[in-house]
VEXRO-708953 format. One record per residue: residue number from 1; x, z, y of N, C-alpha, C in turn. Coordinates in pm, 1 decimal. Last residue first. Layout:
<rs>
> zapa:n.c1:n.c3:n.c2:ca.c1:ca.c3:ca.c2:c.c1:c.c3:c.c2
> NUM:X:Z:Y:X:Z:Y:X:Z:Y
...
</rs>
This chain:
<rs>
> zapa:n.c1:n.c3:n.c2:ca.c1:ca.c3:ca.c2:c.c1:c.c3:c.c2
> 273:6347.9:12035.8:11268.7:6508.5:12036.5:11228.1:6612.8:12100.5:11272.7
> 272:6107.0:12234.2:11132.1:6149.4:12188.3:11242.0:6299.2:12116.2:11250.5
> 271:5889.7:12090.2:10869.2:5968.9:12193.5:10928.8:6007.5:12161.8:11049.0
> 270:5525.3:11911.7:10937.8:5690.9:11932.5:10941.6:5776.6:12027.5:10941.5
> 269:5304.0:12023.7:10631.5:5355.7:12035.4:10802.1:5599.2:12042.6:10812.8
> 268:5232.5:11746.1:10419.1:5281.1:11856.1:10471.5:5335.7:11872.8:10668.7
> 267:4903.2:11639.3:10237.8:5013.7:11675.5:10341.6:5074.7:11724.8:10390.8
> 266:4678.3:11446.5:10012.2:4776.6:11653.3:10050.7:4903.2:11548.4:10191.8
> 265:4367.8:11471.7:9868.7:4487.2:11420.7:9949.4:4575.8:11496.0:10023.3
> 264:4146.6:11285.7:9596.9:4247.8:11421.9:9688.7:4320.8:11394.7:9732.6
> 263:3794.6:11223.9:9594.3:3958.1:11180.3:9661.9:4045.2:11329.1:9678.0
> 262:3625.1:11185.4:9323.0:3732.3:11288.6:9339.6:3839.6:11271.5:9414.7
> 261:3296.4:10974.4:9312.0:3442.9:10952.6:9297.6:3481.5:11150.3:9377.9
> 260:3072.0:11152.8:9174.3:3090.4:11032.6:9191.5:3229.8:11082.4:9233.4
> 259:3025.9:11142.0:8770.8:2989.3:11214.6:8871.2:3097.1:11098.0:9024.7
> 258:2814.4:11055.1:8514.3:2937.2:11034.8:8552.7:2928.9:11100.0:8709.1
> 257:2679.2:11024.6:8187.3:2685.4:11071.5:8375.6:2762.8:11085.9:8403.7
> 256:2471.5:10856.7:8011.1:2600.6:10843.3:8028.4:2610.9:10887.5:8155.4
> 255:2252.7:10953.7:7811.6:2290.9:10955.3:7951.9:2448.6:10979.1:7894.3
> 254:2090.8:11138.2:7583.0:2135.5:10997.1:7622.1:2176.9:10904.6:7728.7
> 253:2160.4:11376.3:7549.6:2246.9:11357.5:7547.5:2284.3:11223.1:7504.8
> 252:1868.7:11548.2:7569.2:1921.5:11469.4:7458.5:2009.1:11382.5:7447.2
> 251:1872.7:11624.7:7846.3:1939.4:11774.5:7674.9:1960.5:11656.8:7590.2
> 250:1873.6:11417.6:8022.3:2016.3:11510.4:7969.1:1979.7:11595.2:7870.5
> 249:1562.7:11407.4:7923.5:1681.9:11289.6:7872.5:1848.1:11353.2:7863.8
> 248:1540.9:11631.5:8013.4:1486.9:11603.2:7870.5:1605.2:11493.1:7813.7
> 247:1512.0:11591.1:8326.2:1588.3:11691.7:8253.7:1650.9:11656.5:8030.0
> 246:1348.5:11396.5:8326.1:1506.2:11324.2:8316.0:1605.7:11453.6:8224.7
> 245:1090.5:11502.4:8334.0:1157.1:11363.0:8226.4:1337.7:11349.2:8204.6
> 244:1113.8:11663.0:8472.9:1100.9:11714.5:8394.9:1206.9:11584.8:8251.3
> 243:1129.0:11479.9:8673.0:1269.6:11565.3:8737.0:1265.6:11663.4:8592.7
> 242:892.6:11321.1:8660.6:980.1:11247.4:8733.4:1123.5:11347.7:8680.5
> 241:747.8:11579.7:8744.7:709.4:11434.7:8632.5:854.7:11387.3:8571.6
> 240:711.8:11629.2:8958.3:785.4:11685.3:8878.7:824.7:11616.3:8712.9
> 239:865.0:11319.9:9143.0:773.0:11483.8:9099.4:861.7:11517.9:9053.3
> 238:1100.7:11256.3:9450.9:1037.4:11260.5:9256.6:943.3:11343.0:9319.2
> 237:1057.7:11282.3:9716.7:1218.3:11201.9:9616.6:1154.2:11187.8:9478.0
> 236:896.2:11434.9:9857.5:852.3:11296.3:9828.0:973.5:11198.6:9795.6
> 235:1035.4:11699.1:9956.0:1025.3:11581.5:10032.0:979.1:11389.2:10042.9
> 234:967.2:11823.5:9762.9:877.1:11861.2:9880.9:886.1:11709.5:9980.1
> 233:1084.4:11762.2:9589.7:1005.3:11757.2:9563.7:919.8:11714.6:9708.8
> 232:1362.4:11822.0:9632.9:1324.1:11678.2:9627.4:1201.3:11634.1:9601.6
> 231:1343.1:12073.9:9661.1:1395.8:11993.9:9760.9:1356.0:11855.7:9692.7
> 230:1231.0:12149.0:9412.7:1199.9:12197.4:9481.7:1227.5:12100.2:9621.0
> 229:1468.1:12144.4:9241.6:1380.2:12040.5:9231.9:1290.0:12115.5:9370.8
> 228:1770.5:12148.1:9293.0:1725.8:12080.8:9419.8:1616.0:12034.3:9359.7
> 227:1874.3:12308.5:9048.7:1931.3:12374.6:9202.4:1855.6:12347.3:9287.7
> 226:1782.2:12144.7:8853.2:1722.0:12194.1:8874.2:1751.3:12274.8:9007.9
> 225:2039.4:11930.8:8919.5:1885.0:11874.9:8987.6:1757.1:12022.7:8950.0
> 224:2259.5:12080.1:8846.8:2213.2:12042.9:9042.8:2069.7:12002.2:9039.4
> 223:2205.9:12184.3:8646.2:2266.5:12257.9:8744.1:2199.3:12189.3:8802.7
> 222:2258.6:11894.9:8505.1:2102.9:11964.1:8458.1:2107.2:12041.4:8583.3
> 221:2489.5:11808.5:8586.6:2389.1:11732.2:8636.8:2263.5:11852.0:8613.4
> 220:2646.9:11990.3:8477.6:2665.3:12008.1:8613.5:2510.4:11868.4:8674.9
> 219:2599.0:11898.3:8166.9:2575.9:12085.6:8224.0:2588.3:12036.5:8400.8
> 218:2715.2:11622.5:8229.3:2545.5:11737.4:8129.8:2552.0:11777.3:8240.7
> 217:3006.8:11730.8:8246.5:2833.0:11624.6:8379.7:2714.3:11661.7:8369.4
> 216:3025.1:11819.8:8050.0:3022.8:11869.7:8144.0:2982.4:11803.7:8246.1
> 215:3053.6:11624.2:7848.0:2912.0:11694.6:7820.4:2974.6:11809.7:7921.9
> 214:3060.4:11333.7:7968.1:3141.2:11440.8:7939.3:3002.5:11492.1:7950.3
> 213:3179.4:10999.2:8187.8:3094.5:11061.7:8076.3:3172.7:11193.9:8005.4
> 212:3371.8:10928.2:8389.5:3240.5:10875.0:8329.3:3133.1:10956.1:8270.9
> 211:3520.1:11122.8:8636.3:3476.0:11158.2:8528.7:3371.5:11010.6:8506.9
> 210:3698.3:11036.6:8881.4:3617.2:11049.9:8872.3:3625.6:11067.1:8766.6
> 209:3983.9:10992.2:9135.9:3985.2:11053.6:9006.2:3782.0:11095.0:8990.1
> 208:4257.3:10922.3:9339.4:4097.1:10934.8:9369.2:4142.1:10941.4:9139.0
> 207:4492.9:10998.2:9622.5:4404.8:10982.0:9491.8:4397.3:10949.5:9481.3
> 206:4784.8:11041.8:9840.0:4562.8:11023.8:9805.2:4607.2:10960.6:9626.3
> 205:4993.6:11169.6:10102.0:4943.3:11089.2:9973.7:4776.5:11095.0:9923.1
> 204:5225.1:11148.8:10313.7:5072.6:11211.9:10312.1:5070.3:11122.8:10224.0
> 203:5420.3:11239.2:10533.8:5461.6:11277.4:10380.3:5294.6:11283.2:10277.2
> 202:5284.6:11495.1:10773.9:5395.7:11412.5:10724.2:5365.7:11360.9:10579.4
> 201:5066.8:11593.8:11005.2:5195.0:11651.5:10896.3:5133.1:11491.4:10855.6
> 200:4864.7:11538.4:11244.5:5070.6:11557.5:11290.0:5084.7:11630.6:11111.9
> 199:4634.1:11478.2:11215.2:4632.6:11663.1:11232.2:4815.0:11647.4:11230.9
> 198:4624.4:11259.0:11133.7:4620.9:11275.3:11243.0:4607.4:11425.4:11303.8
> 197:4716.3:11229.8:10814.7:4829.9:11214.3:10932.2:4771.4:11221.3:11100.4
> 196:4445.3:11330.6:10795.2:4556.4:11443.7:10740.4:4652.4:11404.2:10850.3
> 195:4330.5:11147.4:10804.9:4240.5:11269.5:10894.4:4424.1:11383.9:10929.1
> 194:4419.7:10978.2:10641.3:4339.6:10911.0:10796.4:4345.2:11073.4:10891.0
> 193:4317.8:11079.5:10322.8:4481.5:11017.3:10444.8:4468.2:11025.0:10544.0
> 192:4022.3:11072.3:10426.0:4087.4:11225.5:10416.1:4287.3:11154.7:10418.1
> 191:3814.5:10917.6:10415.0:3868.1:10918.1:10479.0:4042.7:11000.0:10549.3
> 190:3702.8:10928.2:10151.9:3789.9:10786.5:10204.0:3858.4:10812.1:10298.3
> 189:3531.1:11155.9:10139.3:3659.7:11162.9:10080.4:3737.1:11049.2:10094.1
> 188:3327.0:10998.9:10330.9:3445.1:11159.2:10399.4:3491.6:11151.3:10290.1
> 187:3053.1:10965.0:10309.7:3143.5:10845.2:10283.4:3292.2:10893.9:10313.3
> 186:2861.5:11104.3:10377.5:2896.2:11078.7:10238.0:2994.1:10975.2:10196.7
> 185:2854.4:11404.6:10490.8:2892.7:11283.1:10526.6:2918.0:11253.1:10392.5
> 184:2562.9:11593.2:10525.6:2687.0:11621.1:10485.3:2729.8:11460.5:10471.9
> 183:2388.3:11706.4:10694.7:2457.4:11695.2:10779.3:2561.1:11578.4:10694.2
> 182:2146.5:11721.2:10549.6:2168.5:11847.9:10564.0:2346.4:11804.9:10642.6
> 181:2079.9:11477.9:10522.6:1985.3:11514.8:10606.5:2032.7:11658.1:10606.2
> 180:2231.5:11434.4:10287.4:2253.2:11305.0:10426.0:2200.9:11399.6:10567.0
> 179:2132.6:11532.2:10091.8:2268.7:11600.9:10143.9:2262.3:11504.1:10299.2
> 178:1898.4:11354.2:10008.7:1908.7:11564.4:10094.6:2025.1:11566.0:10119.8
> 177:1995.8:11172.4:9928.8:1937.6:11137.6:10098.1:1943.6:11284.1:10131.9
> 176:2137.0:11283.6:9752.6:2219.4:11178.3:9801.4:2118.7:11122.2:9974.6
> 175:1877.7:11286.5:9583.5:1994.7:11391.9:9601.6:2072.3:11361.0:9716.7
> 174:1812.3:11000.8:9511.6:1713.0:11140.5:9626.3:1817.7:11326.7:9714.5
> 173:1967.8:10880.7:9340.8:1946.4:10860.0:9561.1:1908.5:10966.4:9626.5
> 172:1958.9:11089.9:9183.7:2097.4:11130.2:9193.4:2080.7:10971.1:9414.6
> 171:1745.0:11001.3:9039.9:1715.8:11141.3:9161.1:1848.8:11121.6:9242.1
> 170:1719.2:10682.4:9012.1:1637.5:10762.2:9101.8:1723.4:10925.6:9213.8
> 169:1998.0:10782.7:8832.7:1992.1:10680.3:8962.6:1874.9:10697.6:9045.4
> 168:1742.6:10832.7:8629.2:1873.5:10911.1:8666.6:1962.7:10868.0:8856.2
> 167:1556.9:10604.2:8602.6:1527.8:10706.2:8642.5:1668.5:10830.5:8703.4
> 166:1774.2:10391.1:8504.2:1658.3:10452.7:8659.4:1656.0:10519.7:8674.7
> 165:1825.4:10548.7:8258.3:1942.7:10524.7:8314.7:1890.8:10541.4:8465.3
> 164:1536.5:10483.0:8157.8:1620.4:10652.4:8181.1:1787.8:10639.6:8285.9
> 163:1547.9:10199.7:8147.7:1441.3:10364.0:8194.5:1546.4:10458.0:8243.2
> 162:1840.2:10053.1:8128.3:1694.5:10109.8:8109.9:1638.8:10207.0:8150.0
> 161:2117.3:10040.2:8217.0:2082.1:9912.4:8163.3:1908.8:9994.7:8072.7
> 160:2335.8:10097.5:8388.6:2162.1:10040.8:8335.2:2113.6:10069.4:8311.4
> 159:2599.7:10212.7:8432.9:2577.7:10063.1:8264.3:2400.7:10198.6:8290.7
> 158:2605.4:10471.2:8557.7:2740.0:10343.9:8600.5:2641.9:10228.7:8494.2
> 157:2478.7:10724.6:8645.6:2446.3:10626.9:8494.9:2526.5:10477.7:8532.5
> 156:2477.1:10756.7:8887.6:2525.4:10867.4:8817.4:2543.9:10836.8:8679.1
> 155:2583.0:10559.4:9213.3:2591.9:10600.0:9091.9:2571.0:10734.8:9028.9
> 154:2818.6:10570.7:9403.6:2626.1:10609.2:9416.5:2609.2:10657.2:9286.9
> 153:3095.8:10540.9:9535.2:2995.4:10502.8:9397.9:2940.8:10582.9:9414.2
> 152:3052.0:10555.0:9833.9:3209.0:10481.7:9698.1:3121.2:10454.9:9603.3
> 151:2933.4:10787.1:9883.6:2902.3:10671.5:9933.9:2964.8:10517.9:9856.3
> 150:3058.1:11017.4:9750.2:2940.5:10971.2:9728.8:2928.8:10770.3:9711.0
> 149:3390.0:11191.7:9729.1:3315.1:11011.5:9805.8:3125.1:10945.4:9761.8
> 148:3462.4:11488.2:9786.6:3378.0:11366.2:9652.5:3369.5:11255.2:9822.3
> 147:3754.4:11586.4:9828.9:3647.7:11626.7:9861.9:3521.2:11488.6:9772.0
> 146:3970.4:11781.7:9876.2:4013.8:11751.6:9745.8:3820.9:11711.6:9790.1
> 145:4373.5:11874.2:10038.9:4237.2:11871.0:10066.8:4180.5:11770.8:9947.5
> 144:4612.4:12045.0:10087.6:4584.6:11997.7:10018.6:4372.5:11972.4:9972.3
> 143:4857.3:12101.8:10307.3:4804.7:12121.5:10247.9:4673.5:12005.1:10158.5
> 142:5229.3:12297.2:10238.6:5125.1:12199.0:10232.6:4998.6:12211.5:10217.4
> 141:5529.0:12390.7:10490.6:5354.3:12444.0:10408.4:5308.7:12289.6:10366.5
> 140:5656.1:12351.4:10604.2:5711.3:12290.3:10495.2:5592.0:12330.3:10468.2
> 139:5656.2:12642.9:10832.6:5727.4:12491.8:10819.6:5736.9:12416.7:10701.7
> 138:5249.4:12727.0:10695.5:5413.4:12724.8:10735.0:5481.5:12618.1:10751.4
> 137:4981.2:12663.9:10765.1:5054.8:12592.6:10725.7:5199.1:12685.0:10770.4
> 136:4731.2:12676.7:11006.3:4761.3:12760.7:10908.9:4910.9:12732.7:10863.2
> 135:4699.5:12394.8:11095.5:4744.5:12516.2:11190.9:4818.3:12657.4:11123.8
> 134:4539.7:12336.9:10880.6:4685.1:12216.9:10880.1:4754.8:12349.1:10956.6
> 133:4302.5:12495.9:10931.3:4397.1:12472.9:10774.3:4521.6:12417.6:10794.1
> 132:4208.7:12442.9:11190.8:4282.8:12556.5:11129.0:4324.3:12538.5:11032.9
> 131:4140.0:12116.3:11108.9:4278.9:12141.0:11236.6:4371.3:12319.5:11198.5
> 130:3957.3:12123.6:10917.9:4096.0:12128.7:10936.6:4149.2:12128.2:10979.5
> 129:3769.3:12248.3:11164.1:3827.0:12325.1:10999.8:3938.2:12306.6:10957.5
> 128:3735.5:12101.2:11296.3:3755.6:12213.5:11386.5:3840.8:12252.0:11258.3
> 127:3627.4:11887.6:11195.8:3724.7:11870.8:11234.3:3833.1:12001.5:11325.8
> 126:3421.3:11969.7:11074.7:3482.9:11902.8:10979.2:3619.1:11951.1:11045.8
> 125:3181.5:12172.6:11140.3:3222.8:12128.9:11262.9:3366.2:12116.3:11176.4
> 124:2962.6:12176.9:10887.4:2911.2:12073.1:10952.8:3066.0:12037.1:11090.8
> 123:3123.3:12095.4:10562.5:3039.4:12174.5:10684.3:2999.4:12132.6:10809.5
> 122:3095.0:11972.6:10306.0:2990.7:12014.8:10309.6:2972.0:12076.6:10554.9
> 121:3275.2:11849.5:10316.8:3222.9:11758.4:10304.3:3047.4:11803.7:10349.1
> 120:3556.5:12031.1:10279.4:3513.0:12009.1:10398.7:3398.6:11880.9:10415.5
> 119:3504.4:12128.7:10009.7:3460.7:12198.7:10085.1:3372.9:12073.9:10284.6
> 118:3567.3:12001.8:9755.9:3449.1:12013.2:9775.3:3389.7:12094.5:9911.0
> 117:3841.6:12253.9:9747.6:3763.6:12116.3:9710.0:3683.6:12133.3:9660.2
> 116:4168.2:12302.6:9975.6:4024.7:12344.5:9966.9:3858.8:12214.9:9930.1
> 115:4468.9:12496.7:10024.8:4318.8:12418.7:9960.5:4208.4:12499.4:9957.2
> 114:4768.5:12542.8:10172.7:4594.3:12559.1:10122.8:4574.5:12512.9:10084.6
> 113:5117.5:12710.6:10063.7:4991.6:12594.7:10009.7:4824.4:12678.4:10133.8
> 112:5267.4:12853.3:10202.2:5298.4:12772.4:10143.6:5177.6:12641.1:10166.6
> 111:5128.1:12966.9:10580.5:5053.4:13001.4:10408.0:5203.6:12839.9:10361.1
> 110:5082.9:13148.7:10836.3:5246.6:13087.3:10764.0:5218.6:13082.2:10604.8
> 109:4818.0:13312.7:10938.2:4822.8:13210.0:10869.0:4979.4:13206.9:10780.7
> 108:4673.7:13532.9:10996.3:4710.8:13534.5:11119.4:4802.9:13346.6:11019.2
> 107:4407.6:13630.8:10794.5:4596.6:13736.4:10854.5:4722.2:13636.5:10939.3
> 106:4289.6:13340.5:10793.2:4290.6:13470.8:10785.6:4491.7:13521.2:10837.7
> 105:4235.8:13164.8:11110.7:4314.8:13161.5:10923.9:4292.5:13267.2:10927.9
> 104:3930.8:13148.8:11275.4:4085.1:13179.7:11252.4:4169.1:13195.0:11149.8
> 103:3586.8:13070.4:11135.3:3692.1:13149.8:11224.2:3823.0:13110.5:11248.5
> 102:3426.4:12841.4:11173.0:3444.7:12872.3:11284.9:3558.7:13026.2:11352.5
> 101:3461.3:12666.3:10912.5:3436.0:12609.7:11094.5:3453.8:12688.3:11191.1
> 100:3545.9:12917.1:10724.8:3642.4:12778.7:10815.3:3615.7:12656.6:10886.1
> 99:3454.4:13169.8:10763.8:3380.6:13016.4:10779.6:3548.8:12985.8:10821.8
> 98:3546.8:13400.2:10512.1:3515.8:13396.8:10602.4:3412.9:13227.2:10616.7
> 97:3550.9:13769.1:10321.3:3432.6:13675.2:10386.6:3476.1:13551.8:10511.0
> 96:3840.2:13771.0:10103.5:3803.6:13772.2:10195.2:3654.4:13669.7:10288.9
> 95:4048.7:13883.9:9885.4:3910.9:13807.1:9872.1:3788.2:13820.5:9989.1
> 94:4391.5:13791.5:9736.1:4295.3:13933.5:9854.7:4131.2:13852.1:9856.0
> 93:4562.0:13906.9:9474.0:4447.5:13813.0:9526.5:4333.8:13890.0:9655.2
> 92:4738.5:14049.0:9481.3:4832.4:13927.1:9407.6:4648.9:13887.8:9527.6
> 91:4661.9:14342.5:9437.8:4783.6:14282.9:9497.0:4819.4:14225.1:9520.6
> 90:4514.9:14216.7:9133.5:4541.5:14362.4:9240.6:4641.5:14350.0:9276.2
> 89:4364.1:13977.0:9039.9:4531.1:14031.2:9046.5:4533.1:14102.4:9134.9
> 88:4117.3:13867.3:9041.4:4218.0:13879.6:8923.6:4333.6:13945.1:8958.0
> 87:3872.1:13918.6:9204.1:4036.5:13942.7:9214.5:4077.0:13988.9:9102.8
> 86:3675.7:13654.6:9201.6:3665.4:13754.4:9159.9:3789.7:13798.0:9213.8
> 85:3364.5:13456.1:9367.4:3467.6:13500.0:9343.8:3545.2:13658.9:9282.8
> 84:3115.9:13549.6:9381.9:3103.1:13436.5:9326.6:3298.1:13474.3:9238.1
> 83:3047.3:13634.6:9651.9:2967.0:13710.3:9541.5:3018.1:13644.7:9453.0
> 82:3145.6:13551.9:9912.2:3241.9:13543.4:9770.9:3151.4:13638.0:9677.5
> 81:3048.3:13360.9:10136.9:2973.9:13373.5:9989.8:3053.6:13423.8:9889.8
> 80:3230.4:13173.9:10265.3:3118.9:13297.6:10345.5:3057.8:13332.3:10230.8
> 79:3579.3:13291.2:10116.3:3425.2:13147.5:10159.3:3295.6:13239.6:10208.0
> 78:3890.0:13262.9:10070.6:3806.1:13301.4:10089.9:3658.6:13224.0:10096.1
> 77:4167.2:13398.2:9901.0:4061.0:13374.3:9904.7:3924.9:13377.5:9968.7
> 76:4479.4:13420.1:9923.8:4403.1:13426.8:10024.2:4276.7:13365.8:9930.2
> 75:4752.1:13531.3:9693.7:4582.4:13441.8:9658.1:4562.7:13483.7:9783.6
> 74:5100.0:13543.7:9682.1:4997.7:13570.2:9734.7:4911.4:13481.8:9737.5
> 73:5369.6:13677.7:9519.7:5390.4:13633.8:9607.9:5196.4:13715.5:9663.1
> 72:5478.7:13863.6:9324.7:5553.0:13836.2:9488.4:5533.4:13773.6:9573.2
> 71:5405.1:13853.1:9135.5:5362.6:13942.1:9183.5:5416.9:13971.7:9305.8
> 70:5257.3:13434.9:9134.1:5321.2:13545.5:9054.9:5320.0:13709.7:9139.0
> 69:5179.9:13191.7:9141.4:5254.9:13276.4:9230.9:5337.3:13414.8:9182.6
> 68:5055.0:13156.2:8889.4:5198.0:13070.3:9003.7:5246.7:13166.3:9045.5
> 67:4870.8:13323.5:8879.3:4919.9:13326.4:8779.5:5051.5:13231.9:8777.2
> 66:4678.4:13270.0:9146.0:4787.5:13425.5:9091.1:4913.8:13392.3:8991.3
> 65:4654.0:12996.0:9053.1:4713.7:13018.3:9158.7:4738.6:13140.5:9117.2
> 64:4425.8:13139.1:8891.9:4521.7:12987.1:8795.2:4604.6:12977.3:8943.6
> 63:4243.2:13222.3:9030.6:4355.4:13257.1:8892.2:4445.1:13224.5:8880.0
> 62:4186.1:13063.5:9187.6:4166.2:13143.1:9246.3:4314.2:13211.4:9048.0
> 61:4090.6:12838.4:9035.0:4112.8:12813.5:9063.3:4201.7:12951.9:9158.0
> 60:3848.2:13028.4:8952.7:3898.6:12957.5:8857.1:4087.8:12888.3:8881.6
> 59:3647.2:13139.5:9045.3:3749.5:13284.0:9038.0:3846.2:13135.3:8983.1
> 58:3398.8:12995.3:9301.1:3392.3:13070.1:9135.8:3575.5:13112.9:9161.3
> 57:3407.5:13004.9:9590.7:3313.5:13019.3:9552.0:3366.7:13062.9:9384.6
> 56:3654.6:12886.3:9874.2:3669.0:12936.2:9673.3:3558.4:12947.8:9559.3
> 55:3657.8:12864.8:10041.4:3590.0:12796.8:9955.9:3569.9:12831.3:9824.0
> 54:4085.8:12788.0:10018.1:3910.1:12802.6:10156.6:3799.5:12754.5:10002.9
> 53:4333.1:12987.6:9994.1:4192.5:12907.6:9799.0:4057.3:12858.9:9955.3
> 52:4636.6:12953.6:10007.8:4459.3:12988.0:10063.7:4395.8:12924.6:10074.1
> 51:4930.2:13128.7:9939.1:4843.8:13063.7:9911.4:4701.2:13073.5:9976.3
> 50:5264.2:13158.9:9927.4:5160.4:13226.6:9980.7:5054.1:13172.7:10010.4
> 49:5505.2:13237.7:9653.5:5480.4:13114.7:9652.9:5276.0:13236.5:9776.4
> 48:5601.7:13307.9:9453.2:5647.8:13396.7:9614.4:5569.7:13319.2:9674.9
> 47:5697.5:13101.1:9187.1:5614.8:13230.7:9252.2:5668.7:13253.6:9415.5
> 46:5526.0:12770.7:9287.0:5652.7:12917.9:9191.7:5638.4:12975.1:9307.0
> 45:5490.9:12408.4:9350.4:5446.6:12572.4:9340.2:5535.5:12627.0:9261.9
> 44:5481.6:12159.2:9387.7:5589.4:12233.3:9402.3:5571.5:12428.3:9419.7
> 43:5308.5:11952.9:9365.7:5331.2:11965.1:9558.3:5451.5:12063.9:9524.9
> 42:5244.2:11953.7:9127.7:5349.7:11844.2:9170.1:5392.1:11891.0:9346.3
> 41:5077.9:12120.7:9091.2:5218.2:12135.3:9023.4:5301.1:12065.8:9103.9
> 40:4843.6:12065.2:9210.4:4937.8:12183.4:9297.9:5060.5:12171.8:9198.7
> 39:4796.6:11868.2:9069.4:4840.4:11771.6:9238.7:4912.0:11909.0:9213.6
> 38:4740.4:11985.0:8806.2:4784.9:11863.4:8830.9:4864.6:11872.5:8935.9
> 37:4536.3:12135.2:8938.6:4605.9:12200.8:8902.6:4795.9:12114.9:8900.2
> 36:4373.8:11921.8:9004.1:4396.8:12033.5:9131.7:4505.5:12056.2:9046.4
> 35:4283.3:11835.7:8730.8:4313.1:11674.4:8832.5:4415.8:11884.7:8951.8
> 34:4205.5:12031.2:8597.1:4341.6:11949.3:8576.9:4347.9:11900.7:8668.7
> 33:3945.1:12078.5:8734.5:4046.0:12215.9:8749.2:4185.1:12071.6:8704.1
> 32:3795.5:11948.6:8714.9:3788.8:11915.9:8791.9:3907.5:11977.7:8854.0
> 31:3567.8:11982.3:8493.7:3578.1:11863.5:8495.7:3697.8:11822.8:8612.1
> 30:3580.9:12300.3:8479.7:3572.0:12189.0:8344.3:3611.1:12038.4:8414.9
> 29:3501.1:12324.5:8731.4:3612.1:12377.6:8686.0:3640.9:12266.3:8552.5
> 28:3208.5:12192.8:8717.6:3324.9:12192.8:8827.1:3408.4:12201.9:8778.8
> 27:3048.5:12379.1:8470.8:3079.4:12288.2:8541.9:3231.8:12182.1:8582.8
> 26:3138.8:12654.9:8669.8:3201.4:12658.0:8519.8:3208.0:12476.4:8512.5
> 25:2950.0:12567.8:8866.6:3105.0:12602.6:8924.3:3184.6:12593.6:8755.3
> 24:2714.4:12581.9:8745.4:2793.7:12487.9:8845.3:2929.7:12480.3:8890.0
> 23:2643.8:12770.0:8706.6:2644.9:12682.8:8624.5:2723.7:12581.2:8660.7
> 22:2618.5:12970.6:8942.6:2722.4:12978.7:8842.8:2752.5:12838.9:8763.9
> 21:2423.2:12841.1:9069.4:2520.1:12847.6:9139.2:2663.3:12860.3:8993.8
> 20:2163.0:12880.7:8953.0:2236.3:12739.4:8870.0:2370.7:12741.5:8949.6
> 19:2075.7:13093.7:9109.1:2137.6:13143.4:8957.4:2252.3:12965.0:8919.2
> 18:2146.7:13079.9:9446.1:2073.9:13016.6:9328.1:2129.7:13081.3:9212.1
> 17:2306.8:13148.8:9636.7:2262.5:13283.7:9622.7:2177.4:13231.8:9502.5
> 16:2518.0:12899.2:9722.2:2553.4:13040.7:9599.8:2473.8:13125.9:9584.7
> 15:2320.4:12688.7:9800.8:2397.9:12751.6:9756.0:2470.4:12876.2:9666.1
> 14:2324.1:12334.0:9848.9:2354.1:12394.3:9700.7:2463.4:12534.1:9688.4
> 13:2253.1:12275.6:10093.1:2161.7:12257.6:10007.5:2212.8:12308.8:9816.5
> 12:2357.6:12502.2:10374.8:2368.4:12463.1:10231.3:2245.5:12401.9:10145.0
> 11:2039.3:12430.7:10566.0:2159.6:12503.1:10575.2:2186.5:12445.5:10434.2
> 10:1849.6:12252.3:10717.6:1764.3:12307.6:10672.3:1910.4:12443.9:10583.6
> 9:2069.3:12090.5:10925.2:1905.3:12099.9:10879.6:1834.4:12250.5:10900.1
> 8:2357.1:12092.3:10932.2:2257.4:12064.8:10999.1:2123.5:12107.6:10909.3
> 7:2525.8:12374.1:10746.2:2522.5:12295.3:10740.4:2348.1:12211.8:10868.8
> 6:2731.9:12679.0:10576.5:2610.5:12564.4:10587.8:2592.2:12493.7:10735.8
> 5:2913.5:12656.1:10297.3:2915.3:12618.2:10476.7:2754.6:12599.3:10479.5
> 4:2972.9:12633.3:10040.9:2926.8:12732.0:10079.4:2875.1:12736.0:10223.3
> 3:3170.9:12452.0:9825.7:3194.6:12494.9:9990.4:2987.2:12583.2:9960.5
> 2:3437.3:12535.1:9603.2:3253.7:12490.2:9598.9:3215.9:12533.1:9746.3
> 1:3678.3:12682.1:9597.3:3601.6:12538.4:9480.0:3529.8:12454.0:9592.2
</rs>
């Protein structure tokens, strides 16, 4: 669900070692699991499928997949930091430490479904990671990639009508700057359909989704700002006063906070004739 792969610069900005990571996982699950599950349902998941959840982060998608594939299926959950991933169904879920940008597919591939959410945008060698996932599919298997596109919609407050909203957008701009210095492609989400076709996958489709306001958006914003607070201040992108004021505004519920658009794209490995 959440990438923890190292990038350039000082490494992955939102690493799993921080206490805010669990809060972020929960908020992202609340915001995006329904869309992810809808896509996977439409792709035909059924009992007996073998699935690879890349950059698993937390356990919500892993647990849901395990329930869908049942005792005759398997879910391989991988991340470079598996401390937040639980194996909810013994014998069905296998948790592995794995770097998709460097390592071969787990257990030789042959997956019916490979899914990654908010992973590739943070990986340094995105091309290799994408090829690894595509090559791990069995004939007829499906790759579903979901990544943000902050450049497509860069604001956290779409309705910038006052100083509190302007401050929120200032901090979002600073956050985007930090991501860029660590090798994040802020326009990666929109590229997914083309990239899937270039790997040789067929039946490529895509859509986009982003919440405009919800309690989970507030939770995610507060946890993210706390997570990157020191980096924002050190880079001169915000002051402690700015951050304290913004967190107070979020807690007071005075902001309509949005996320970056989430682009979901999927394609199928062509079965031999």
